[in-house]
ROROVEX-171284 format. One record per atom (N, C-alpha, C): residue number from 1; residue in one letter; atom name; x, y, z. Coordinates in steps of 0.02 Angstrom, whole numbers, plus 32768, in hexadecimal, padded with zeros to 4 digits. Layout:
BEGIN
<NUM 'A' 'CA' <X Y Z>>
...
END
This chain:
BEGIN
<1 'M' 'N' <D84B 205B 73FB>>
<1 'M' 'CA' <D870 2099 7403>>
<1 'M' 'C' <D83F 20D0 7417>>
<2 'L' 'N' <D851 20F5 7449>>
<2 'L' 'CA' <D827 212C 7461>>
<2 'L' 'C' <D831 216A 7437>>
<3 'C' 'N' <D7FC 218F 742E>>
<3 'C' 'CA' <D7FE 21CC 7405>>
<3 'C' 'C' <D7D6 2203 7427>>
<4 'I' 'N' <D7F0 2240 7424>>
<4 'I' 'CA' <D7CA 227A 743B>>
<4 'I' 'C' <D7AE 229B 73FD>>
<5 'K' 'N' <D76C 229E 73F8>>
<5 'K' 'CA' <D74E 22BB 73BC>>
<5 'K' 'C' <D711 22E4 73CE>>
<6 'L' 'N' <D6F6 2306 739B>>
<6 'L' 'CA' <D6BC 2330 73A4>>
<6 'L' 'C' <D67C 2308 7396>>
<7 'S' 'N' <D64A 2313 73C0>>
<7 'S' 'CA' <D608 22F5 73B7>>
<7 'S' 'C' <D5D7 232F 73AD>>
<8 'R' 'N' <D5B5 232F 7373>>
<8 'R' 'CA' <D58A 2367 7361>>
<8 'R' 'C' <D549 2366 7389>>
<9 'R' 'N' <D537 239F 73A1>>
<9 'R' 'CA' <D4F7 23A9 73C4>>
<9 'R' 'C' <D4D7 23E8 73A8>>
<10 'G' 'N' <D49E 23FB 73C1>>
<10 'G' 'CA' <D47F 2439 73AC>>
<10 'G' 'C' <D448 242F 7379>>
<11 'K' 'N' <D42D 2466 7361>>
<11 'K' 'CA' <D3F7 2465 7331>>
<11 'K' 'C' <D412 246B 72EA>>
<12 'N' 'N' <D3E4 2468 72BA>>
<12 'N' 'CA' <D3F8 2471 7275>>
<12 'N' 'C' <D417 24B5 726B>>
<13 'K' 'N' <D44F 24B7 724A>>
<13 'K' 'CA' <D474 24F5 723A>>
<13 'K' 'C' <D48A 251B 7278>>
<14 'Q' 'N' <D489 24FC 72B3>>
<14 'Q' 'CA' <D4A2 251A 72F0>>
<14 'Q' 'C' <D4CA 24E5 7316>>
<15 'P' 'N' <D503 24D0 72FB>>
<15 'P' 'CA' <D527 2499 731A>>
<15 'P' 'C' <D54C 24AD 735A>>
<16 'T' 'N' <D54E 2480 7389>>
<16 'T' 'CA' <D57A 2483 73C2>>
<16 'T' 'C' <D599 243E 73C7>>
<17 'Y' 'N' <D5D4 243A 73E3>>
<17 'Y' 'CA' <D5F7 23FA 73E6>>
<17 'Y' 'C' <D60C 23EB 742E>>
<18 'R' 'N' <D611 23AB 743D>>
<18 'R' 'CA' <D62E 2394 747B>>
<18 'R' 'C' <D670 2372 746B>>
<19 'L' 'N' <D6A2 237C 7495>>
<19 'L' 'CA' <D6E1 2357 748F>>
<19 'L' 'C' <D6D7 2317 74B7>>
<20 'V' 'N' <D6DE 22DE 7497>>
<20 'V' 'CA' <D6D3 229F 74B8>>
<20 'V' 'C' <D70E 2270 74AD>>
<21 'V' 'N' <D718 2243 74DE>>
<21 'V' 'CA' <D74A 220E 74D8>>
<21 'V' 'C' <D724 21CE 74CA>>
<22 'T' 'N' <D737 21AD 7494>>
<22 'T' 'CA' <D715 216F 7480>>
<22 'T' 'C' <D746 2145 7457>>
<23 'E' 'N' <D732 2108 7448>>
<23 'E' 'CA' <D75A 20DF 741C>>
<23 'E' 'C' <D759 20FE 73D6>>
<24 'K' 'N' <D790 20F6 73B2>>
<24 'K' 'CA' <D796 2117 7371>>
<24 'K' 'C' <D761 20FF 7340>>
<25 'Q' 'N' <D750 20BF 7341>>
<25 'Q' 'CA' <D721 20A4 7311>>
<25 'Q' 'C' <D6D8 20AF 7325>>
<26 'R' 'N' <D6CC 20C5 7362>>
<26 'R' 'CA' <D688 20CD 737B>>
<26 'R' 'C' <D667 210D 7363>>
<27 'D' 'N' <D626 210B 7363>>
<27 'D' 'CA' <D5FE 2145 7351>>
<27 'D' 'C' <D604 2179 7389>>
<28 'P' 'N' <D614 21B8 7378>>
<28 'P' 'CA' <D61C 21EB 73AD>>
<28 'P' 'C' <D5DA 21FC 73D0>>
<29 'F' 'N' <D5A1 21E7 73B5>>
<29 'F' 'CA' <D561 21F6 73D3>>
<29 'F' 'C' <D54B 21C0 7404>>
<30 'G' 'N' <D56E 2187 7404>>
<30 'G' 'CA' <D55C 2150 7430>>
<30 'G' 'C' <D57B 2158 7475>>
<31 'D' 'N' <D58C 211F 7493>>
<31 'D' 'CA' <D5AA 2121 74D5>>
<31 'D' 'C' <D5F0 213E 74D1>>
<32 'V' 'N' <D5FF 216B 74FE>>
<32 'V' 'CA' <D641 218A 7502>>
<32 'V' 'C' <D65E 217C 7546>>
<33 'L' 'N' <D6A1 217C 754A>>
<33 'L' 'CA' <D6C1 2171 758B>>
<33 'L' 'C' <D6BC 21AF 75B7>>
<34 'E' 'N' <D6C5 21EA 7598>>
<34 'E' 'CA' <D6C2 2227 75BF>>
<34 'E' 'C' <D6B6 2263 7590>>
<35 'T' 'N' <D692 2294 75A8>>
<35 'T' 'CA' <D689 22D3 7584>>
<35 'T' 'C' <D6BA 2305 75A1>>
<36 'L' 'N' <D6E4 2322 7576>>
<36 'L' 'CA' <D71B 234D 758C>>
<36 'L' 'C' <D70C 2398 7585>>
<37 'G' 'N' <D6D8 23AA 7563>>
<37 'G' 'CA' <D6C9 23F1 755B>>
<37 'G' 'C' <D697 23FD 7524>>
<38 'N' 'N' <D68C 243D 7516>>
<38 'N' 'CA' <D65D 2453 74E3>>
<38 'N' 'C' <D680 2483 74B4>>
<39 'Y' 'N' <D667 2487 7476>>
<39 'Y' 'CA' <D682 24B4 7444>>
<39 'Y' 'C' <D648 24D0 741B>>
<40 'N' 'N' <D644 2512 7417>>
<40 'N' 'CA' <D610 2533 73F0>>
<40 'N' 'C' <D632 255E 73BC>>
<41 'P' 'N' <D633 2548 737D>>
<41 'P' 'CA' <D656 256E 7349>>
<41 'P' 'C' <D634 25AF 7335>>
<42 'R' 'N' <D5F4 25B7 7346>>
<42 'R' 'CA' <D5CF 25F3 7332>>
<42 'R' 'C' <D5CE 262A 7366>>
<43 'A' 'N' <D5E4 261B 73A2>>
<43 'A' 'CA' <D5E2 264D 73D8>>
<43 'A' 'C' <D61A 2680 73D0>>
<44 'K' 'N' <D60E 26BD 73E8>>
<44 'K' 'CA' <D642 26F0 73E7>>
<44 'K' 'C' <D668 26EC 7429>>
<45 'G' 'N' <D6A7 26FE 7427>>
<45 'G' 'CA' <D6CF 26FC 7465>>
<45 'G' 'C' <D6E6 26B5 7473>>
<46 'T' 'N' <D6DC 269F 74B1>>
<46 'T' 'CA' <D6F1 265C 74C4>>
<46 'T' 'C' <D6C4 2629 74A2>>
<47 'Q' 'N' <D6E3 25FF 747A>>
<47 'Q' 'CA' <D6BD 25CF 7453>>
<47 'Q' 'C' <D6BE 258A 7471>>
<48 'Y' 'N' <D6E6 257F 74A4>>
<48 'Y' 'CA' <D6ED 253C 74BE>>
<48 'Y' 'C' <D6F8 253D 750A>>
<49 'S' 'N' <D6E5 2507 7529>>
<49 'S' 'CA' <D6F5 24FD 7570>>
<49 'S' 'C' <D710 24B6 7575>>
<50 'L' 'N' <D750 24B1 7586>>
<50 'L' 'CA' <D773 2471 7586>>
<50 'L' 'C' <D78E 2461 75CB>>
<51 'D' 'N' <D78F 2421 75DC>>
<51 'D' 'CA' <D7AC 240A 761B>>
<51 'D' 'C' <D7F4 23F6 760B>>
<52 'A' 'N' <D823 2425 7612>>
<52 'A' 'CA' <D868 241A 75FE>>
<52 'A' 'C' <D889 23E1 7624>>
<53 'E' 'N' <D879 23DB 7664>>
<53 'E' 'CA' <D898 23A6 768D>>
<53 'E' 'C' <D885 2361 7673>>
<54 'R' 'N' <D845 2357 7664>>
<54 'R' 'CA' <D82F 2316 764C>>
<54 'R' 'C' <D847 2308 7604>>
<55 'I' 'N' <D84D 233D 75DD>>
<55 'I' 'CA' <D866 2334 7598>>
<55 'I' 'C' <D8AE 231C 759A>>
<56 'T' 'N' <D8D8 233C 75C3>>
<56 'T' 'CA' <D91E 2326 75C8>>
<56 'T' 'C' <D922 22E0 75E6>>
<57 'Y' 'N' <D8F4 22CF 7613>>
<57 'Y' 'CA' <D8F3 228B 762F>>
<57 'Y' 'C' <D8E6 2258 75F8>>
<58 'W' 'N' <D8B3 2263 75CF>>
<58 'W' 'CA' <D8A2 2233 759B>>
<58 'W' 'C' <D8D8 2230 7565>>
<59 'I' 'N' <D8F8 2268 7555>>
<59 'I' 'CA' <D92F 2267 7525>>
<59 'I' 'C' <D969 223F 7541>>
<60 'S' 'N' <D976 2246 7582>>
<60 'S' 'CA' <D9AC 221F 75A1>>
<60 'S' 'C' <D99C 21D4 75A1>>
<61 'K' 'N' <D95D 21C2 75A1>>
<61 'K' 'CA' <D948 217C 759E>>
<61 'K' 'C' <D948 2161 7557>>
<62 'G' 'N' <D957 218B 7526>>
<62 'G' 'CA' <D95D 2174 74E1>>
<62 'G' 'C' <D924 2188 74B3>>
<63 'A' 'N' <D8F6 21B0 74CA>>
<63 'A' 'CA' <D8C0 21C7 749E>>
<63 'A' 'C' <D8DB 21F8 746B>>
<64 'Q' 'N' <D8C8 21EF 742C>>
<64 'Q' 'CA' <D8DE 2219 73F6>>
<64 'Q' 'C' <D8A7 224B 73E4>>
<65 'P' 'N' <D8B5 228D 73E6>>
<65 'P' 'CA' <D882 22BC 73D1>>
<65 'P' 'C' <D87B 22BD 7385>>
<66 'S' 'N' <D83E 22C6 736D>>
<66 'S' 'CA' <D835 22CE 7325>>
<66 'S' 'C' <D857 230F 730F>>
<67 'D' 'N' <D85F 2319 72CE>>
<67 'D' 'CA' <D882 2354 72B5>>
<67 'D' 'C' <D860 2395 72CB>>
<68 'T' 'N' <D81E 2397 72C6>>
<68 'T' 'CA' <D7F9 23D3 72DA>>
<68 'T' 'C' <D7FF 23DF 7325>>
<69 'V' 'N' <D7FA 23AB 734D>>
<69 'V' 'CA' <D801 23B1 7395>>
<69 'V' 'C' <D848 23C6 73A6>>
<70 'H' 'N' <D879 23AB 7383>>
<70 'H' 'CA' <D8BF 23BD 738E>>
<70 'H' 'C' <D8C8 2409 7384>>
<71 'N' 'N' <D8AD 2423 734D>>
<71 'N' 'CA' <D8B3 246B 733F>>
<71 'N' 'C' <D88F 2495 7374>>
<72 'L' 'N' <D857 247C 738D>>
<72 'L' 'CA' <D832 249F 73C2>>
<72 'L' 'C' <D85B 24A0 7402>>
<73 'L' 'N' <D87D 2469 7412>>
<73 'L' 'CA' <D8A6 2465 744E>>
<73 'L' 'C' <D8E4 2490 7449>>
<74 'V' 'N' <D8FF 2497 740C>>
<74 'V' 'CA' <D938 24C4 7402>>
<74 'V' 'C' <D922 250C 740C>>
<75 'T' 'N' <D8E8 251E 73F2>>
<75 'T' 'CA' <D8CD 2561 73FB>>
<75 'T' 'C' <D8C1 2570 7445>>
<76 'A' 'N' <D8A9 253F 746A>>
<76 'A' 'CA' <D89A 2548 74B1>>
<76 'A' 'C' <D8DA 2548 74DB>>
<77 'G' 'N' <D912 2532 74BF>>
<77 'G' 'CA' <D951 2532 74E3>>
<77 'G' 'C' <D95C 24F3 750C>>
<78 'I' 'N' <D935 24C0 7501>>
<78 'I' 'CA' <D93D 2481 7525>>
<78 'I' 'C' <D974 2457 7507>>
<79 'I' 'N' <D97C 2459 74C6>>
<79 'I' 'CA' <D9B1 2435 74A3>>
<79 'I' 'C' <D9E1 2469 7486>>
<80 'K' 'N' <DA22 245C 748D>>
<80 'K' 'CA' <DA55 248A 7473>>
<80 'K' 'C' <DA73 246D 7433>>
<81 'E' 'N' <DA4C 246A 73FF>>
<81 'E' 'CA' <DA63 2451 73BE>>
<81 'E' 'C' <DA48 247E 7387>>
<82 'K' 'N' <DA5B 246E 734A>>
<82 'K' 'CA' <DA40 2492 7310>>
<82 'K' 'C' <D9FC 2477 72FF>>
<83 'K' 'N' <D9D4 24A2 72DF>>
<83 'K' 'CA' <D992 248C 72C8>>
<83 'K' 'C' <D99B 245D 728C>>
<84 'R' 'N' <D96A 2431 7284>>
<84 'R' 'CA' <D96A 2402 724D>>
<84 'R' 'C' <D93D 241C 7215>>
<85 'N' 'N' <D94B 2406 71D9>>
<85 'N' 'CA' <D921 2417 71A0>>
<85 'N' 'C' <D8E6 23E6 719E>>
<86 'V' 'N' <D8AA 2400 71A2>>
<86 'V' 'CA' <D870 23D4 71A5>>
<86 'V' 'C' <D847 23D4 7165>>
<87 'S' 'N' <D858 23FE 7135>>
<87 'S' 'CA' <D831 23FF 70F7>>
<87 'S' 'C' <D843 23C2 70CE>>
<88 'S' 'N' <D812 23A4 70AF>>
<88 'S' 'CA' <D81E 236A 7085>>
<88 'S' 'C' <D827 2382 703D>>
<89 'L' 'N' <D858 2366 701C>>
<89 'L' 'CA' <D866 237A 6FD8>>
<89 'L' 'C' <D843 234A 6FA8>>
<90 'T' 'N' <D827 2365 6F74>>
<90 'T' 'CA' <D808 233A 6F42>>
<90 'T' 'C' <D83F 231D 6F16>>
<91 'K' 'N' <D82D 22EA 6EF1>>
<91 'K' 'CA' <D85D 22C8 6EC6>>
<91 'K' 'C' <D879 22F9 6E92>>
<92 'A' 'N' <D84F 2323 6E76>>
<92 'A' 'CA' <D864 2352 6E42>>
<92 'A' 'C' <D896 2384 6E5E>>
<93 'I' 'N' <D88B 239C 6E9B>>
<93 'I' 'CA' <D8B9 23CC 6EB9>>
<93 'I' 'C' <D8FC 23AB 6EC7>>
<94 'R' 'N' <D8FB 236C 6EDF>>
<94 'R' 'CA' <D939 2347 6EEC>>
<94 'R' 'C' <D961 233E 6EAC>>
<95 'E' 'N' <D93F 232B 6E75>>
<95 'E' 'CA' <D962 2321 6E36>>
<95 'E' 'C' <D97F 2363 6E1C>>
<96 'E' 'N' <D959 2399 6E23>>
<96 'E' 'CA' <D972 23DB 6E0C>>
<96 'E' 'C' <D9B0 23EF 6E34>>
<97 'R' 'N' <D9AE 23E6 6E75>>
<97 'R' 'CA' <D9E8 23F7 6E9E>>
<97 'R' 'C' <DA24 23CC 6E8E>>
<98 'K' 'N' <DA17 238C 6E7D>>
<98 'K' 'CA' <DA4E 2360 6E6B>>
<98 'K' 'C' <DA6E 2377 6E29>>
<99 'K' 'N' <DA45 238C 6DF8>>
<99 'K' 'CA' <DA60 23A4 6DB9>>
<99 'K' 'C' <DA8A 23E3 6DC4>>
<100 'V' 'N' <DA72 2410 6DEE>>
<100 'V' 'CA' <DA97 244E 6DFC>>
<100 'V' 'C' <DAD9 243D 6E1E>>
<101 'A' 'N' <DAD8 240E 6E4E>>
<101 'A' 'CA' <DB15 23FB 6E71>>
<101 'A' 'C' <DB46 23DA 6E42>>
<102 'D' 'N' <DB2D 23B0 6E14>>
<102 'D' 'CA' <DB59 2390 6DE3>>
<102 'D' 'C' <DB78 23C3 6DB4>>
<103 'A' 'N' <DB51 23F5 6D9F>>
<103 'A' 'CA' <DB6B 2429 6D72>>
<103 'A' 'C' <DBA0 2452 6D96>>
<104 'E' 'N' <DB95 2462 6DD6>>
<104 'E' 'CA' <DBC7 2487 6DFC>>
<104 'E' 'C' <DC07 245E 6E05>>
<105 'A' 'N' <DBFF 241E 6E11>>
<105 'A' 'CA' <DC3A 23F2 6E19>>
<105 'A' 'C' <DC61 23EE 6DD8>>
<106 'A' 'N' <DC3E 23EA 6D9F>>
<106 'A' 'CA' <DC60 23E8 6D5F>>
<106 'A' 'C' <DC84 2429 6D51>>
<107 'A' 'N' <DC66 2461 6D63>>
<107 'A' 'CA' <DC85 24A2 6D59>>
<107 'A' 'C' <DCC4 24A9 6D84>>
<108 'K' 'N' <DCC1 2492 6DC1>>
<108 'K' 'CA' <DCFC 2494 6DED>>
<108 'K' 'C' <DD34 2468 6DD2>>
<109 'K' 'N' <DD20 242D 6DB8>>
<109 'K' 'CA' <DD51 23FF 6D9D>>
<109 'K' 'C' <DD73 241C 6D5F>>
<110 'A' 'N' <DD4B 243D 6D35>>
<110 'A' 'CA' <DD66 245C 6CF9>>
<110 'A' 'C' <DD94 2497 6D0B>>
<111 'A' 'N' <DD82 24BC 6D3E>>
<111 'A' 'CA' <DDAC 24F4 6D53>>
<111 'A' 'C' <DDEC 24DD 6D73>>
<112 'A' 'N' <DDEA 24A4 6D94>>
<112 'A' 'CA' <DE26 248A 6DB6>>
<112 'A' 'C' <DE56 2468 6D85>>
<113 'A' 'N' <DE3E 2451 6D4C>>
<113 'A' 'CA' <DE68 242F 6D1B>>
<113 'A' 'C' <DE99 2461 6CFD>>
<114 'P' 'N' <DED8 244B 6CF0>>
<114 'P' 'CA' <DF09 2479 6CD3>>
<114 'P' 'C' <DEF3 248C 6C8C>>
<115 'K' 'N' <DEF9 24CC 6C7F>>
<115 'K' 'CA' <DEE5 24E5 6C3D>>
<115 'K' 'C' <DF1E 24DD 6C0C>>
<116 'A' 'N' <DF0D 24C9 6BCF>>
<116 'A' 'CA' <DF3F 24C2 6B9A>>
<116 'A' 'C' <DF52 2508 6B83>>
<117 'E' 'N' <DF91 2510 6B71>>
<117 'E' 'CA' <DFA8 2552 6B5B>>
<117 'E' 'C' <DF88 2562 6B18>>
<118 'A' 'N' <DF73 259E 6B12>>
<118 'A' 'CA' <DF54 25B4 6AD5>>
<118 'A' 'C' <DF87 25B7 6A9D>>
<119 'V' 'N' <DF76 259C 6A63>>
<119 'V' 'CA' <DFA3 259D 6A2A>>
<119 'V' 'C' <DF9B 25E0 6A07>>
<120 'K' 'N' <DFD3 2602 69FF>>
<120 'K' 'CA' <DFD0 2643 69DE>>
<120 'K' 'C' <DFD0 2638 6992>>
<121 'P' 'N' <DFA6 265A 696E>>
<121 'P' 'CA' <DFA8 2654 6925>>
<121 'P' 'C' <DFE8 2674 690A>>
<122 'E' 'N' <E003 2655 68D8>>
<122 'E' 'CA' <E041 266F 68BB>>
<122 'E' 'C' <E033 26B1 6898>>
<123 'E' 'N' <E063 26DD 68A0>>
<123 'E' 'CA' <E05B 271F 6881>>
<123 'E' 'C' <E069 2719 6837>>
<124 'K' 'N' <E043 273E 680F>>
<124 'K' 'CA' <E04D 273C 67C7>>
<124 'K' 'C' <E089 2766 67B6>>
<125 'K' 'N' <E0B1 274B 678B>>
<125 'K' 'CA' <E0EC 2770 6774>>
<125 'K' 'C' <E0D9 279B 6738>>
<126 'D' 'N' <E0F9 27D3 6736>>
<126 'D' 'CA' <E0EC 27FE 66FD>>
<126 'D' 'C' <E10E 27E0 66C0>>
<127 'E' 'N' <E0E7 27CB 6692>>
<127 'E' 'CA' <E103 27AE 6655>>
<127 'E' 'C' <E0F0 27DB 661A>>
<128 'A' 'N' <E11B 27D8 65EB>>
<128 'A' 'CA' <E10D 27FF 65AF>>
<128 'A' 'C' <E0D7 27DB 6587>>
<129 'P' 'N' <E0A8 2801 656E>>
<129 'P' 'CA' <E073 27E1 6549>>
<129 'P' 'C' <E08F 27C2 6508>>
<130 'K' 'N' <E076 278A 64F8>>
<130 'K' 'CA' <E08C 2767 64BC>>
<130 'K' 'C' <E065 2783 6480>>
<131 'A' 'N' <E08B 278F 644C>>
<131 'A' 'CA' <E06A 27AB 6411>>
<131 'A' 'C' <E060 2779 63DC>>
END
């Protein structure tokens, strides 16, 4: 399966990336089928130079962009879709979110259940005190 992904270049703490088409399982630093552009996350203004025609060609041939590349292509206007979430969640965060979702579901279920009518306490009758 073909994949469009970023290949890191540059010096220490000064990364630049190339957009490359390669097999999904292959190392992005090895042999690539084609280089589609450059991306510099640290530059001001235009941060990327992309070959839109070749990118659409490879996508039409079945190449899948990685999540980060997908978001970059959406920003550039090459793809007309929503951005994807690329942050990875830790196990603890997933469990916490699941607990919150379960608690909200239980609260909705309790609110949707028919409420029992409140029992009114019987009024005390005025009785004469016993002597």
